[in-house]
Structure formats: structure tokens, C-alpha cells
C-alpha positions in Angstrom: 0.1 0.2 -0.1 1.2 3.4 -1.0 1.2 6.1 1.8 -0.7 9.3 -0.7 -0.5 11.6 2.4 3.0 12.0 2.9 3.5 14.9 0.5 0.6 17.0 1.4 1.5 16.8 5.2 5.4 17.6 4.4 3.8 20.7 2.0 1.9 21.8 5.0 4.2 21.1 7.7 6.7 23.6 5.9 4.2 26.3 5.8 3.8 25.9 9.9 0.1 26.8 9.5 -2.1 26.7 12.3 -5.5 27.2 13.1 -7.6 28.1 16.3 -10.5 26.1 18.2 -12.7 29.3 18.7 -14.5 27.1 21.2 -11.4 26.2 23.4 -8.9 28.2 22.2 -6.2 25.7 21.9 -4.3 25.6 18.7 -5.1 23.0 16.0 -2.2 21.6 14.2 -1.6 19.3 11.6 -1.5 16.0 12.1 -3.6 16.5 15.6 -5.9 13.8 16.1 -10.0 14.7 16.9 -13.6 13.3 17.2 -15.7 15.1 14.9 -18.1 15.8 17.6 -18.7 14.6 21.3 -19.5 11.0 21.6 -18.3 10.4 17.9 -17.0 6.9 17.3 -14.3 7.8 14.5 -11.0 9.7 14.7 -10.4 12.1 12.2 -6.4 13.5 11.5 -5.9 17.0 10.3 -4.0 16.9 7.0 -4.6 20.8 6.0 -5.3 24.2 7.5 -6.6 26.4 5.0 -6.2 30.1 5.2 -9.9 30.6 5.7 -9.9 28.9 9.1 -11.6 25.5 7.5 -9.1 22.5 8.1 -9.0 19.3 5.6 -9.4 16.2 7.9 -9.4 12.5 7.0 -10.4 9.4 8.7 -7.4 7.8 10.5 -8.6 4.0 9.6 -8.3 3.9 5.8 -11.1 1.9 3.9 -13.1 2.4 1.1 -15.3 5.4 0.8 -12.8 7.5 2.9 -12.0 10.6 1.5 -10.7 13.9 2.8 -12.9 16.7 3.9 -13.2 20.3 4.9 -14.9 20.9 8.4 -14.6 24.1 11.0 -12.5 23.2 13.8 -14.6 24.3 16.4 -16.9 20.7 16.6 -13.7 18.9 16.9 -13.2 16.9 20.3 -9.3 15.9 20.9 -8.7 12.1 21.0 -8.0 10.4 24.2 -6.2 7.4 22.6 -3.2 6.4 20.6 -3.2 6.2 17.4 -3.6 3.4 15.3 
């Protein structure tokens, strides 16, 4: 299996973009792991931070039909378990 996320992560890491979680005031960084909402079963990983404050997330567990998508960081809840 080929890792297709590395070039995107390297490119955005070089830019050092960050976003601020408006509810908690915490800094959202590339590579951080979150639940989409309180009690949500899956975990997403921040892949890119857009200029307008939106973040590109991708499900931590790959599989068919899993695509990156943009969300506002306000609803994200930090994941408390270690990465897979």
C-alpha cells in the first residue's frame, strides 16, 4: 500500500499553518487527532489548514469510501486514545 498522504503533510508542515479552536482556544495543528463531535466513534487526523480557518481532515482508519473533507475546527474534540 502506498502512502499518499506524506507529500501533503510535508508541504503543509513546511508552511507551519495553525488554526485556533474558537470554542476552547486551543491551537489545531497538522497531524492532530480529533473526534468530529462529542461521542463520535471515529477519529480524524488534520491533514491541511486552509487560510479561511477550515481544516482538511481524513479518517484515521483507511478504507473504501474514505475521503478527506473540510470542516470547521469548532466541533472537533481531541482524541484521548493513541494512534492506530
